[in-house]
N, CA, C and O atoms as a MOPAC input file, in Angstrom:
PM7 MOZYME 1SCF
protein

 N      1.23000 1    -1.12200 1    -0.07000 1
 C      0.09600 1     0.04300 1     0.14500 1
 C      1.17100 1     1.17000 1     0.07300 1
 O      2.12300 1     1.54000 1     0.76000 1
 N      0.54900 1     1.54400 1    -1.11500 1
 C      1.36200 1     3.52300 1    -1.19800 1
 C      0.50400 1     4.30700 1    -0.13400 1
 O     -0.66700 1     4.68400 1    -0.09700 1
 N      1.78000 1     4.40600 1     0.86700 1
 C      1.01100 1     5.71500 1     2.09800 1
 C      1.25100 1     7.07300 1     0.91300 1
 O      2.25700 1     7.35300 1     0.26100 1
 N     -0.07300 1     7.72500 1     0.95800 1
 C     -0.07000 1     9.39700 1     0.02000 1
 C      0.10400 1    10.17500 1     0.92700 1
 O     -0.50200 1    10.07100 1     1.99400 1
 N      1.04900 1    11.19500 1     0.65100 1
 C      1.32900 1    12.37000 1     1.71000 1
 C      3.13300 1    12.52700 1     1.79600 1
 O      3.98200 1    11.70000 1     1.46400 1
 N      3.30900 1    13.92000 1     2.37200 1
 C      4.65500 1    14.53600 1     1.93100 1
 C      4.84700 1    14.42200 1     3.78800 1
 O      4.20300 1    13.99300 1     4.74500 1
 N      6.44800 1    15.25800 1     3.46000 1
 C      6.36700 1    15.37400 1     4.70700 1
 C      6.37400 1    16.83700 1     5.27500 1
 O      6.62300 1    17.08200 1     6.45500 1
 N      6.01300 1    17.99500 1     4.12800 1
 C      5.30200 1    19.04200 1     4.44600 1
 C      3.33400 1    18.98400 1     4.98200 1
 O      2.55000 1    19.79700 1     5.47100 1
 N      3.27100 1    17.69400 1     4.57600 1
 C      2.17000 1    17.93200 1     4.89900 1
 C      2.75900 1    17.21900 1     6.25200 1
 O      3.11600 1    18.09100 1     7.04400 1
 N      2.89300 1    16.36200 1     6.57400 1
 C      3.50500 1    15.60300 1     8.37000 1
 C      3.43200 1    16.95200 1     9.11400 1
 O      2.47000 1    17.13000 1     9.86100 1
 N      4.53300 1    18.09500 1     8.95100 1
 C      4.89900 1    18.93400 1     9.21000 1
 C      3.69800 1    20.44400 1     9.86000 1
 O      3.54500 1    20.92800 1    10.98200 1
 N      3.03000 1    20.78100 1     8.41600 1
 C      2.16100 1    20.74900 1     8.87600 1
 C      1.26400 1    20.66100 1    10.09000 1
 O      1.08700 1    21.46100 1    11.00800 1
 N      0.68700 1    19.32900 1     9.81500 1
 C      0.17900 1    18.75100 1    10.90700 1
 C      0.76000 1    18.90800 1    12.36900 1
 O      0.25700 1    19.43700 1    13.35900 1
 N      1.99600 1    18.27400 1    12.18900 1
 C      2.50700 1    18.48800 1    13.37700 1
 C      3.33000 1    18.90900 1    14.29000 1
 O      3.87000 1    18.50200 1    15.31900 1
 N      3.24200 1    20.50700 1    13.15500 1
 C      4.52700 1    22.05400 1    13.95300 1
 C      5.71700 1    21.52400 1    13.56200 1
 O      6.01800 1    20.33200 1    13.62400 1
 N      6.54500 1    22.61900 1    13.06800 1
 C      7.70100 1    22.60500 1    12.60200 1
 C      8.57700 1    22.65800 1    14.07200 1
 O      9.62700 1    22.01700 1    14.02600 1
 N      8.37800 1    23.11600 1    14.94400 1
 C      9.47600 1    23.38200 1    16.17400 1
 C     10.83200 1    22.43900 1    16.01500 1
 O     10.61100 1    21.26800 1    15.70700 1
 N     11.94400 1    22.76000 1    16.16000 1
 C     12.81900 1    21.59400 1    15.89700 1
 C     14.28300 1    22.43200 1    16.97800 1
 O     14.86700 1    23.46600 1    16.65700 1
 N     14.55200 1    21.60100 1    18.23600 1
 C     15.39100 1    21.81600 1    18.91100 1
 C     16.27400 1    21.67800 1    18.97200 1
 O     16.38800 1    20.45900 1    19.10200 1
 N     17.62400 1    22.30100 1    18.98100 1
 C     19.58100 1    21.83000 1    18.48500 1
 C     20.25000 1    22.29900 1    19.55200 1
 O     19.87100 1    23.21000 1    20.28800 1
 N     21.58700 1    21.46400 1    19.66700 1
 C     22.44300 1    21.47600 1    20.26800 1
 C     23.65600 1    22.79500 1    19.17300 1
 O     23.65000 1    23.32400 1    18.06100 1
 N     24.38800 1    22.76900 1    20.22800 1
 C     25.60000 1    23.16400 1    19.26300 1
 C     27.11300 1    22.01100 1    19.58100 1
 O     27.39600 1    21.23700 1    20.49600 1
 N     27.61000 1    22.31000 1    18.64900 1
 C     28.74400 1    21.51600 1    18.55000 1
 C     30.09400 1    21.13800 1    19.94600 1
 O     30.62000 1    20.12300 1    20.40100 1
 N     30.15300 1    22.11800 1    20.10900 1
 C     30.81200 1    22.66600 1    21.82800 1
 C     29.65900 1    22.54400 1    22.69400 1
 O     29.59000 1    23.49300 1    23.47500 1
 N     28.94300 1    21.88700 1    22.79000 1
 C     28.20300 1    21.73800 1    24.33700 1
 C     28.06800 1    20.12000 1    24.47400 1
 O     28.07100 1    19.16300 1    23.69900 1
 N     27.95700 1    20.31600 1    25.78900 1
 C     28.42300 1    19.11800 1    26.62800 1
 C     26.98200 1    18.01300 1    26.08100 1
 O     25.88400 1    18.16900 1    25.54700 1
 N     27.70000 1    17.04300 1    26.53300 1
 C     26.26200 1    16.39000 1    25.74600 1
 C     25.30100 1    15.63900 1    27.28900 1
 O     24.40100 1    14.81100 1    27.14600 1
 N     25.74100 1    16.14000 1    28.58200 1
 C     24.63100 1    15.74600 1    29.23700 1
 C     23.82600 1    17.00100 1    29.13000 1
 O     22.96300 1    17.09800 1    30.00200 1
 N     23.88700 1    17.87100 1    28.37500 1
 C     22.92200 1    19.11900 1    27.87800 1
 C     22.02700 1    19.29800 1    27.00300 1
 O     20.97300 1    19.89100 1    26.77500 1
 N     22.88100 1    18.50100 1    26.52600 1
 C     22.12200 1    17.45300 1    25.28400 1
 C     21.09100 1    16.55000 1    25.40700 1
 O     20.22400 1    16.22400 1    24.59700 1
 N     21.37400 1    16.07900 1    26.88800 1
 C     20.55700 1    14.92300 1    27.17400 1
 C     19.57400 1    15.21700 1    28.02400 1
 O     18.68700 1    14.53500 1    28.53600 1
 N     19.87400 1    16.34500 1    28.09400 1
 C     18.55300 1    16.82500 1    29.70000 1
 C     17.96200 1    18.31700 1    28.02900 1
 O     17.12600 1    19.01300 1    28.60500 1
 N     18.04800 1    18.67400 1    27.07700 1
 C     17.19000 1    18.85400 1    26.25100 1
 C     16.93300 1    18.09800 1    25.81500 1
 O     17.51200 1    17.58400 1    26.77200 1
 N     16.59200 1    17.31300 1    25.24000 1
 C     15.69900 1    15.41300 1    24.68400 1
 C     14.82000 1    15.54900 1    26.12200 1
 O     13.65700 1    15.94900 1    26.19100 1
 N     15.35700 1    15.27500 1    26.83800 1
 C     13.94500 1    14.65300 1    28.35900 1
 C     13.37000 1    15.95500 1    28.30200 1
 O     12.21900 1    15.94600 1    27.86500 1
 N     13.86100 1    17.16300 1    28.63800 1
 C     12.64900 1    18.25100 1    28.50900 1
 C     11.73200 1    18.82200 1    27.29200 1
 O     10.74000 1    19.53200 1    27.13100 1
 N     12.66100 1    18.08400 1    26.54500 1
 C     11.60400 1    18.86700 1    25.08300 1
 C     10.95800 1    17.52900 1    24.93000 1
 O      9.97100 1    17.59000 1    24.19700 1
 N     11.27200 1    16.09000 1    25.50000 1
 C     10.63400 1    14.99500 1    25.05500 1
 C     10.86400 1    14.08400 1    23.57700 1
 O      9.98400 1    13.43900 1    23.00800 1
 N     12.63800 1    14.26400 1    23.03500 1
 C     12.94800 1    14.56000 1    21.31400 1
 C     13.84800 1    13.16600 1    22.14500 1
 O     14.22400 1    12.85600 1    23.27600 1
 N     13.87400 1    12.62900 1    20.73800 1
 C     15.30500 1    11.11000 1    20.60100 1
 C     16.53900 1    11.61400 1    20.06800 1
 O     17.64500 1    11.08900 1    20.19500 1
 N     16.14100 1    13.12100 1    19.20600 1
 C     17.17700 1    13.41600 1    18.21800 1
 C     17.45000 1    14.60000 1    18.35200 1
 O     16.40400 1    15.22100 1    18.16200 1
 N     18.54800 1    15.51700 1    18.65000 1
 C     18.72000 1    16.56400 1    18.71100 1
 C     20.29500 1    17.17600 1    17.02600 1
 O     21.44800 1    16.85000 1    16.74700 1
 N     19.39600 1    17.99300 1    16.54600 1
 C     20.20300 1    18.33700 1    15.39400 1
 C     21.75700 1    18.99800 1    15.41100 1
 O     21.76000 1    19.73600 1    16.39600 1
 N     22.24000 1    19.02200 1    15.17300 1
 C     23.93000 1    19.85500 1    15.77500 1
 C     23.94000 1    20.75000 1    14.76500 1
 O     23.90400 1    20.48800 1    13.56300 1
 N     23.99800 1    21.96000 1    15.34700 1
 C     23.90400 1    23.22100 1    14.60300 1
 C     25.02000 1    23.70800 1    14.69900 1
 O     25.67300 1    22.96900 1    15.43600 1
 N     25.84600 1    24.88000 1    14.23100 1
 C     26.62100 1    25.86700 1    14.11400 1
 C     27.16600 1    26.62200 1    12.88700 1
 O     27.29000 1    26.03300 1    11.81300 1
 N     27.49400 1    27.92500 1    13.03800 1
 C     26.55200 1    28.61000 1    12.92200 1
 C     25.42800 1    28.80400 1    12.09100 1
 O     25.73300 1    29.44200 1    11.08400 1
 N     24.28000 1    28.49500 1    12.14700 1
 C     23.00400 1    28.39900 1    11.16400 1
 C     23.25900 1    27.00800 1    10.77500 1
 O     22.29700 1    26.54100 1    10.16500 1
 N     24.42000 1    26.03800 1    10.95400 1
 C     24.72000 1    24.85200 1     9.71700 1
 C     24.17900 1    23.67400 1     9.91400 1
 O     24.52700 1    23.36800 1    11.05500 1
 N     23.58300 1    22.89600 1     9.51300 1
 C     23.34000 1    21.36200 1    10.20100 1
 C     24.67200 1    20.49700 1    10.02100 1
 O     25.10000 1    20.01700 1     8.97000 1
 N     25.35000 1    20.39600 1    11.59600 1
 C     26.69600 1    19.31200 1    11.38700 1
 C     27.07200 1    18.10000 1    11.42300 1
 O     28.00600 1    17.48200 1    10.91200 1
 N     25.71700 1    17.68100 1    12.49500 1
 C     25.81900 1    17.20700 1    12.89300 1
 C     24.22800 1    16.66200 1    13.33900 1
 O     23.12200 1    17.15600 1    13.11400 1
 N     24.71800 1    15.20700 1    14.19800 1
 C     22.99100 1    14.65300 1    14.41100 1
 C     23.29200 1    13.56900 1    15.84300 1
 O     23.94500 1    12.52800 1    15.77200 1
 N     22.43500 1    14.28400 1    17.51100 1
 C     22.95000 1    13.61300 1    18.13100 1
 C     21.45600 1    12.08500 1    18.46200 1
 O     20.35300 1    12.44300 1    18.04800 1
 N     21.47400 1    11.12300 1    18.89300 1
 C     20.15900 1    10.33600 1    19.27100 1
 C     20.27700 1    10.16000 1    20.40100 1
 O     21.17600 1    10.78700 1    20.96200 1
 N     19.67300 1     9.50700 1    20.97000 1
 C     20.12600 1     8.44100 1    22.15800 1
 C     20.74200 1     7.38400 1    22.13300 1
 O     21.12500 1     6.79100 1    23.14100 1
 N     21.00400 1     6.82600 1    20.36000 1
 C     21.69700 1     5.68100 1    20.40800 1
 C     23.10800 1     6.22700 1    20.67400 1
 O     24.06500 1     5.82000 1    21.33200 1
 N     22.77500 1     7.73800 1    19.60200 1
 C     24.34300 1     7.82500 1    19.83800 1
 C     25.24200 1     7.77400 1    21.18600 1
 O     26.46500 1     7.66200 1    21.27600 1
 N     24.13300 1     7.90500 1    22.34600 1
 C     24.35100 1     8.25500 1    23.71800 1
 C     25.16700 1     6.66800 1    24.57200 1
 O     26.28300 1     6.30700 1    24.94400 1
 N     23.34300 1     5.98700 1    24.52000 1
 C     24.34700 1     5.20600 1    24.98100 1
 C     25.26000 1     4.40400 1    24.13900 1
 O     25.51400 1     3.42300 1    24.83700 1
 N     25.78400 1     4.30900 1    23.20800 1
 C     26.65100 1     3.75000 1    22.42800 1
 C     27.84300 1     4.24600 1    22.90700 1
 O     28.66600 1     3.51500 1    23.45900 1
 N     28.04200 1     5.71400 1    22.70300 1
 C     29.84300 1     6.44900 1    22.68300 1
 C     29.68000 1     6.99000 1    23.79800 1
 O     30.56400 1     7.76000 1    24.17400 1
 N     28.46100 1     6.74500 1    24.69700 1
 C     28.87600 1     7.59900 1    25.77100 1
 C     29.41700 1     5.97800 1    26.53100 1
 O     30.47100 1     5.34900 1    26.44700 1
 N     27.80300 1     5.67000 1    27.44600 1
 C     27.34500 1     5.01500 1    28.44000 1
 C     28.22600 1     3.57300 1    28.40700 1
 O     28.69300 1     2.99000 1    29.38500 1
 N     28.31100 1     3.17400 1    26.98600 1
 C     28.90900 1     1.84700 1    27.35300 1
 C     30.74000 1     2.31500 1    27.32800 1
 O     31.49400 1     1.36900 1    27.55500 1
 N     31.31200 1     3.49700 1    27.10500 1
 C     32.50200 1     3.22200 1    26.67200 1
 C     33.05500 1     4.23900 1    27.53300 1
 O     34.10700 1     4.80700 1    27.23800 1
 N     32.35100 1     4.52100 1    28.67000 1
 C     32.61000 1     4.50100 1    30.48900 1
 C     33.26100 1     6.11100 1    30.40100 1
 O     34.01000 1     6.47300 1    31.30900 1
 N     32.90600 1     7.13900 1    29.15700 1
 C     32.82900 1     8.36300 1    28.82200 1
 C     32.55800 1     9.25200 1    29.96800 1
 O     32.61700 1     8.61700 1    31.02100 1
 N     32.22900 1    10.73300 1    30.16000 1
 C     31.63500 1    11.35900 1    31.91000 1
 C     30.57200 1    12.48200 1    30.21000 1
 O     31.15200 1    13.01800 1    29.26600 1
 N     29.02000 1    12.44900 1    30.45000 1
 C     28.69500 1    13.44200 1    29.74500 1
 C     28.29900 1    14.40600 1    29.77200 1
 O     27.45700 1    15.01800 1    29.11500 1
 N     29.53300 1    14.81900 1    31.38900 1
 C     28.99200 1    15.87900 1    31.68800 1
 C     31.39300 1    16.69700 1    31.00200 1
 O     32.21100 1    17.61700 1    31.01600 1
 N     31.25800 1    16.10400 1    30.83000 1
 C     33.22800 1    16.18200 1    30.22000 1
 C     33.12500 1    16.35800 1    29.20800 1
 O     33.85600 1    17.23500 1    28.74800 1
 N     32.11700 1    15.60600 1    28.20700 1
 C     32.38800 1    14.79600 1    26.46800 1
 C     31.48100 1    15.90400 1    25.90600 1
 O     30.29100 1    16.08700 1    26.16600 1
 N     32.53100 1    16.82800 1    24.82600 1
 C     30.98300 1    17.52400 1    24.05000 1
 C     30.70600 1    16.95800 1    22.82600 1
 O     31.45200 1    16.23900 1    22.16100 1
 N     29.10400 1    17.48200 1    22.45400 1
 C     28.35800 1    16.78600 1    21.53600 1
 C     29.47600 1    16.40400 1    20.41000 1
 O     29.40500 1    15.24300 1    20.00600 1
 N     30.53200 1    17.24900 1    19.83100 1
 C     30.98900 1    17.05500 1    18.67400 1
 C     31.67700 1    15.93200 1    18.81200 1
 O     31.93800 1    15.42500 1    17.72100 1
 N     32.14000 1    15.24400 1    19.88900 1
 C     32.79500 1    13.47700 1    19.80100 1
 C     32.07200 1    12.40500 1    19.79900 1
 O     32.57200 1    11.29000 1    19.94900 1
 N     31.16200 1    12.55200 1    19.67500 1
 C     30.05500 1    11.84300 1    19.26700 1
 C     29.12600 1    11.52000 1    18.31200 1
 O     28.87200 1    10.43000 1    17.79900 1
 N     28.49400 1    12.96900 1    18.08100 1
 C     27.18800 1    13.02500 1    16.77700 1
 C     27.69300 1    11.63700 1    15.25100 1
 O     28.64800 1    10.99700 1    14.81300 1
 N     26.45800 1    11.85500 1    15.06400 1
 C     27.04500 1    11.42700 1    13.94400 1
 C     26.85400 1    12.82800 1    13.32800 1
 O     26.03600 1    13.69600 1    13.63600 1
 N     28.63000 1    12.83100 1    11.57600 1
 C     28.51100 1    13.75200 1    10.90700 1
 C     27.91600 1    13.57000 1     9.67200 1
 O     27.65800 1    14.60800 1     9.06300 1
 N     27.59100 1    12.37100 1     9.06800 1
 C     26.92100 1    12.69700 1     7.88300 1
 C     25.11700 1    12.52600 1     7.89100 1
 O     24.19800 1    11.92900 1     7.33000 1
 N     25.29100 1    13.11500 1     8.52400 1
 C     23.35400 1    13.24400 1     7.98700 1
 C     22.53000 1    13.27600 1     7.47100 1
 O     22.18800 1    14.36300 1     7.00500 1
 N     21.65200 1    12.00000 1     7.23000 1
 C     21.25800 1    12.40600 1     6.48100 1
 C     19.43900 1    12.92700 1     6.28200 1
 O     18.44100 1    12.49400 1     6.85900 1
 N     19.59700 1    14.13700 1     5.10100 1
 C     18.19700 1    14.81300 1     5.21000 1
 C     17.19900 1    14.66500 1     4.16500 1
 O     17.47500 1    14.03700 1     3.14200 1
 N     15.64900 1    15.38500 1     4.40800 1
 C     15.10200 1    15.12400 1     3.00600 1
 C     14.29100 1    16.51400 1     2.94600 1
 O     14.47800 1    17.48100 1     3.68500 1
 N     13.45000 1    16.41400 1     2.01800 1
 C     13.07500 1    17.81100 1     1.71700 1
 C     11.60800 1    18.18100 1     1.82000 1
 O     11.41800 1    17.04800 1     2.26300 1
 N     10.41700 1    18.70400 1     1.82300 1
 C      9.44100 1    18.70500 1     3.28300 1
 C      8.25300 1    18.17900 1     1.13900 1
 O      7.17500 1    17.64000 1     1.39000 1
 N      8.49100 1    18.33800 1    -0.27800 1
 C      8.55600 1    17.41900 1    -1.25200 1
 C      8.54400 1    16.07700 1    -1.07400 1
 O      7.54900 1    15.56400 1    -1.58600 1
 N      9.66300 1    14.91600 1    -0.25800 1
 C      9.81400 1    13.83500 1    -0.10300 1
 C      8.40900 1    13.45300 1     0.29700 1
 O      7.52900 1    14.10500 1     0.85900 1
 N      8.45100 1    12.08500 1    -0.19700 1
 C      6.84600 1    11.70600 1     0.56100 1
 C      6.86800 1    10.38200 1     1.62100 1
 O      7.78700 1     9.62500 1     1.30700 1
 N      6.36900 1    10.07200 1     2.38100 1
 C      6.33800 1     9.72900 1     3.65200 1
 C      7.19900 1     7.78800 1     3.50800 1
 O      7.93900 1     7.08900 1     4.20000 1
 N      6.57200 1     7.69600 1     2.34400 1
 C      7.22500 1     6.26200 1     1.55400 1
 C      8.65800 1     6.32800 1     1.34800 1
 O      9.35000 1     5.37200 1     1.69900 1
 N      9.12700 1     7.25100 1     0.87000 1
 C     11.10800 1     7.65700 1     0.87400 1
 C     11.23100 1     7.36500 1     1.78000 1
 O     11.77900 1     6.27500 1     1.94800 1
 N     10.79200 1     8.16800 1     2.96800 1
 C     11.49300 1     9.02600 1     3.58800 1
 C     11.64800 1     7.33400 1     4.65800 1
 O     12.71900 1     6.98700 1     5.15500 1
 N     10.15700 1     6.41400 1     4.81800 1
 C     10.31800 1     5.41700 1     5.64800 1
 C     11.23700 1     4.38900 1     4.43300 1
 O     11.28800 1     3.15900 1     4.39900 1
 N     11.53200 1     4.83500 1     4.01800 1
 C     12.60300 1     3.84400 1     3.19700 1
 C     13.99800 1     4.01000 1     3.70200 1
 O     14.80500 1     3.18000 1     4.12000 1
 N     14.09000 1     5.75700 1     3.49900 1
 C     15.46400 1     6.46200 1     3.77100 1
 C     15.91200 1     5.74500 1     5.03800 1
 O     17.00400 1     5.18400 1     5.13400 1
 N     14.88000 1     5.80800 1     6.13000 1
 C     15.33900 1     5.50100 1     7.41600 1
 C     15.61600 1     4.04400 1     7.30300 1
 O     16.77800 1     3.77700 1     7.61000 1
 N     14.75500 1     2.83000 1     6.88600 1
 C     14.94800 1     1.40900 1     6.86100 1
 C     16.52200 1     1.08200 1     6.35400 1
 O     17.14300 1     0.39000 1     7.16100 1
 N     16.90500 1     1.28300 1     5.72600 1
 C     18.35600 1     1.68000 1     4.20900 1
 C     19.61900 1     2.15200 1     5.67400 1
 O     20.66100 1     1.63100 1     6.07400 1
 N     18.96500 1     3.14900 1     6.01900 1
 C     20.16900 1     4.35500 1     6.65500 1
 C     20.30700 1     3.39900 1     8.16400 1
 O     21.45500 1     3.25400 1     8.58400 1
 N     19.31000 1     2.84200 1     8.86400 1
 C     19.30200 1     3.15400 1    10.25500 1
 C     18.86200 1     3.74300 1    11.18800 1
 O     19.21900 1     3.59200 1    12.35600 1
 N     18.20500 1     4.33200 1    10.86500 1
 C     18.09600 1     6.50500 1    11.75500 1
 C     16.74500 1     5.89800 1    11.81300 1
 O     16.15000 1     4.90000 1    11.40600 1
 N     16.53600 1     6.99600 1    12.52700 1
 C     14.54100 1     6.97800 1    13.45900 1
 C     14.47700 1     8.33400 1    13.63400 1
 O     13.84000 1     8.78800 1    14.58500 1
 N     15.26600 1     9.32800 1    12.55000 1
 C     14.95700 1    10.94100 1    13.13200 1
 C     15.86900 1    11.66500 1    11.61200 1
 O     17.08200 1    11.53400 1    11.44400 1
 N     15.14700 1    12.23800 1    10.87200 1
 C     14.91900 1    13.19900 1     9.65000 1
 C     14.67400 1    14.37900 1     9.38000 1
 O     13.57700 1    14.79000 1     9.00100 1
 N     16.02600 1    15.28300 1     9.60600 1
 C     16.57600 1    16.42000 1     9.48800 1
 C     15.45200 1    16.97100 1     8.30400 1
 O     15.29600 1    15.93300 1     7.66000 1
 N     14.63300 1    17.94600 1     7.68600 1
 C     14.25400 1    18.60000 1     6.99900 1
 C     15.14100 1    19.76500 1     6.46600 1
 O     15.74100 1    20.45300 1     7.29300 1
 N     15.26700 1    20.04100 1     5.06900 1
 C     15.81400 1    20.69100 1     4.98800 1
 C     14.90500 1    21.57000 1     3.83300 1
 O     13.97400 1    21.13900 1     3.15300 1
 N     15.53200 1    23.04500 1     3.84100 1
 C     15.27500 1    24.00700 1     2.54300 1
 C     16.08800 1    24.52500 1     2.62900 1
 O     16.48000 1    25.28600 1     3.51300 1
 N     16.82600 1    23.96800 1     1.00900 1
 C     18.45900 1    24.77500 1     1.14800 1
 C     19.16200 1    24.22000 1     2.21100 1
 O     19.08000 1    23.05400 1     2.59800 1
 N     19.86000 1    25.11200 1     2.67000 1
 C     21.53700 1    25.25800 1     3.64100 1
 C     20.01100 1    24.95300 1     5.19200 1
 O     20.30200 1    24.43100 1     6.26800 1
 N     18.71300 1    25.38500 1     4.87500 1
 C     17.99500 1    25.90300 1     6.41600 1
 C     17.08200 1    25.02700 1     6.75800 1
 O     16.12300 1    24.77100 1     6.03000 1
 N     17.39500 1    24.17700 1     8.52900 1
 C     16.52900 1    22.96900 1     8.38400 1
 C     14.51800 1    24.35800 1     8.90600 1
 O     14.01400 1    25.45200 1     9.16100 1
 N     14.41000 1    23.02200 1     8.69800 1
 C     12.61100 1    23.73800 1     9.04700 1
 C     11.87700 1    22.41000 1     9.31600 1
 O     10.66700 1    22.26400 1     9.14000 1
 N     12.71000 1    21.46600 1     9.75400 1
 C     12.20400 1    20.73700 1    10.69900 1
 C     12.35700 1    19.11900 1    11.15000 1
 O     12.08800 1    18.54600 1    10.09400 1
 N     12.47100 1    18.70300 1    11.54700 1
 C     12.64700 1    17.10400 1    11.89500 1
 C     11.45100 1    15.79600 1    12.31700 1
 O     10.79300 1    15.54800 1    13.32700 1
 N     11.55800 1    15.31100 1    11.28100 1
 C     10.10100 1    14.29900 1    11.18800 1
 C     11.22800 1    12.64700 1    11.80000 1
 O     12.37200 1    12.24500 1    11.58300 1
 N     10.06400 1    12.18800 1    12.59000 1
 C     10.91200 1    11.22300 1    12.68000 1
 C     10.10100 1     9.88000 1    12.57900 1
 O      9.02500 1    10.02900 1    12.00000 1
 N     10.40100 1     8.44400 1    13.06100 1
 C      9.55700 1     7.38600 1    12.77200 1
 C      8.47700 1     6.87500 1    13.22600 1
 O      7.99600 1     5.79000 1    12.89800 1
 N      8.01500 1     7.71700 1    14.07300 1
 C      6.87400 1     8.00800 1    14.69700 1
 C      5.98600 1     8.50500 1    14.35100 1
 O      4.86900 1     8.02900 1    14.55500 1
 N      6.23000 1     9.88400 1    13.56500 1
 C      5.66000 1    10.61600 1    13.19500 1
 C      5.30900 1     9.84000 1    11.61000 1
 O      4.19800 1    10.12100 1    11.16200 1
 N      6.06500 1     9.02000 1    10.86700 1
 C      5.46800 1     8.13600 1    10.36600 1
 C      4.32800 1     7.69300 1     9.92900 1
 O      3.43600 1     7.89500 1     9.10600 1
 N      4.81200 1     6.75000 1    11.10400 1
 C      3.56400 1     6.20400 1    11.81600 1
 C      2.57700 1     6.33200 1    11.85200 1
 O      1.60200 1     5.87100 1    11.26000 1
 N      2.78300 1     7.11600 1    12.71100 1
 C      1.43300 1     7.74100 1    12.72900 1
 C      0.77100 1     8.77500 1    11.64500 1
 O     -0.09700 1     9.46700 1    12.17900 1
 N      0.90600 1     8.96500 1    10.68800 1
 C      0.72000 1     9.65400 1     9.17700 1
 C      0.36100 1     8.58900 1     8.92500 1
 O     -0.86900 1     8.55200 1     8.95600 1
 N      0.92900 1     7.38500 1     8.60800 1
 C      0.75900 1     5.47800 1     8.42500 1
 C     -0.97600 1     5.81100 1     8.38500 1
 O     -1.81800 1     6.29100 1     7.62500 1
 N     -0.86200 1     5.20300 1     9.75000 1
 C     -1.66800 1     5.00200 1    10.26000 1
 C     -2.77500 1     5.54500 1    10.12800 1
 O     -3.75500 1     4.87700 1     9.79800 1
 N     -2.86500 1     7.15000 1    10.40800 1
 C     -4.10700 1     8.05400 1    10.14400 1
 C     -4.88700 1     7.97100 1     8.84500 1
 O     -6.08400 1     8.17300 1     8.64100 1
 N     -3.49900 1     7.47700 1     7.67300 1
 C     -4.01700 1     7.77700 1     5.89200 1
 C     -4.89500 1     5.94600 1     5.97400 1
 O     -5.65400 1     5.51200 1     5.10600 1
 N     -4.53900 1     5.31900 1     7.05700 1
 C     -5.48300 1     3.76600 1     6.90900 1
 C     -7.16700 1     4.12200 1     7.00400 1
 O     -8.26300 1     4.00500 1     6.45600 1
 N     -6.21800 1     4.78800 1     8.47300 1
 C     -7.71800 1     4.60500 1     9.03300 1
 C     -8.97700 1     5.44600 1     7.37000 1
 O     -9.79700 1     4.88800 1     6.64100 1
 N     -8.57800 1     6.65900 1     7.42400 1
 C     -9.54300 1     7.35400 1     6.35000 1
 C     -9.67800 1     6.74200 1     5.42500 1
 O    -10.82600 1     6.37300 1     5.17900 1
 N     -8.68600 1     6.39500 1     4.58700 1
 C     -9.20900 1     4.89000 1     4.01500 1
 C    -10.72000 1     4.02100 1     3.88500 1
 O    -11.68400 1     4.06600 1     3.12000 1
 N    -10.25800 1     3.06800 1     5.31300 1
 C    -10.90700 1     1.90000 1     5.86000 1
 C    -12.03100 1     2.68100 1     5.97700 1
 O    -12.94400 1     2.03000 1     5.46900 1
 N    -12.51800 1     3.91800 1     6.44700 1
 C    -13.84700 1     5.08100 1     6.94700 1
 C    -14.36400 1     5.08200 1     5.79700 1
 O    -15.54100 1     4.73300 1     5.70300 1
 N    -13.52200 1     5.52900 1     4.44500 1
 C    -14.04800 1     6.06300 1     3.04700 1
 C    -14.90700 1     4.72100 1     2.24000 1
 O    -16.01100 1     4.80100 1     1.70200 1
 N    -13.94500 1     3.38700 1     2.36100 1
 C    -14.51900 1     2.12100 1     1.49400 1
 C    -16.06600 1     2.02800 1     2.74000 1
 O    -17.17100 1     1.73100 1     2.28600 1
 N    -15.87600 1     2.32300 1     4.23700 1
 C    -17.42500 1     1.68100 1     4.60000 1
 C    -17.90900 1     2.57300 1     4.86000 1
 O    -18.73000 1     2.55800 1     5.77700 1
 N    -17.65300 1     3.59400 1     4.25800 1
 C    -19.19200 1     4.78900 1     3.82400 1
 C    -19.55200 1     4.45900 1     2.40700 1
 O    -20.73600 1     4.15000 1     2.27500 1
 N    -18.99700 1     4.45100 1     1.56800 1
 C    -18.96100 1     3.42400 1    -0.21200 1
 C    -19.28300 1     2.15500 1    -0.10300 1
 O    -19.26600 1     1.51400 1    -1.15300 1
 N    -19.62300 1     1.51200 1     1.03200 1
 C    -20.02000 1     0.32700 1     0.60100 1
 C    -21.18100 1    -0.20200 1     1.90400 1
 O    -21.57900 1    -1.28400 1     2.33600 1
 N    -21.41200 1     1.18600 1     2.18800 1
 C    -22.57200 1     0.85400 1     3.00800 1
 C    -23.79300 1     1.99300 1     2.27000 1
 O    -25.01400 1     1.83900 1     2.27900 1
 N    -23.02600 1     3.11200 1     1.67300 1
 C    -23.51800 1     3.76100 1     0.58600 1
 C    -25.52600 1     4.39400 1     1.52900 1
 O    -26.30900 1     3.88000 1     2.32800 1
 N    -25.44300 1     5.92800 1     0.60500 1
 C    -26.57700 1     6.71800 1     0.81900 1
 C    -28.57000 1     5.52500 1     0.69400 1
 O    -29.69900 1     5.82800 1     0.30700 1
 N    -28.18700 1     4.74100 1     1.04500 1
 C    -29.78100 1     3.97900 1     0.16300 1
 C    -31.17100 1     3.99200 1     1.67300 1
 O    -32.31100 1     3.57300 1     1.46700 1

């Protein structure tokens, strides 16, 4: 089943607020921000440019398991530098394919060099479920019809 919808439609529905962190910030501050905002990843931004991504997975694998201190280690040391991004025109299906192939759960949404949003796997799943529910409702109304 092809899921109809674009990243732009998801952002219009959920909002486009993006919290980010600087690469020289300490990991503890990034984790605190993620907890405060209830998000699982942060774009790492320097001088207005996306330079990396930091996820809870990065923290658990590169700090916690390696015995590093989150209060003494800068984000730059553990962030993912090769960031996969999408645009507002990309489709839900395309995003799911990118996430699956890249083994990631968060995609920054870009317009040129500017971050305009962030979509998570959860956002895509919610969108897909809503689309399926709408399709089922339309089919039920078609079948029962106004007889």
